[in-house]
N, C-alpha and C positions, 0 to 999 in steps of 0.2 A: 881047824881054822873055824872061829866063831862066824855064824851067820846071823845077821840082823835084819829084821823086817820093819819097814815103816809103819808106825801105828796110825798115821793121819797123812793127809796130803801135804806136800812141801811146796811152799809158794814158788812159782816159776822164776821169780827174780832171783831166787837163791840157787835153785837147782833146775837145769833145763833138760835133764835126763842123761847127761854125759858123765861117765866116770873115767878118771878121777876128776873131781871138782874141789877147789879150795875156797872156803868162805872164812873170812876173819871178821869178827865183830869187835867194835870199840867197847869201852866200859859202860856206855849207855845202851848197848845192844843194836847200834847201827852198823850196817854193812860198810866196812872199811876196805875190803879187798875181795874180789870174786873173780876167779879165774877157772876157766874150763881147760882141762888138760893137766899134765903133771907140772906141779909148781917146783921150783928149785929152792927148797927151804934153807939150803947152805949158802945161797948166793948173798954177797955182801949187802946188796940193795935191800933184800927181803929181811935180812937180819936187822939192818938199820931201821927199816919201816916198823918192824916189831917192837924194837927198843923205843922208838919214838912214840908208838901207840901206848906202850906200857908206861912210859914216863909223862904222858900228857895229863893235863889237869882236867880235862873234859870228862 
């Protein structure tokens, strides 16, 4: 299993020290989704959200 080490500090608004944490950025690099705990990537709402994000003109 690969082990990764952070090379610099992570802003607290992105990562508060809990694993797992899911952070999704939009095309402009803005945080669109940030959830502490296990996210359900197969849930219909999450899939729709990701599709909308992908298709957005922003």
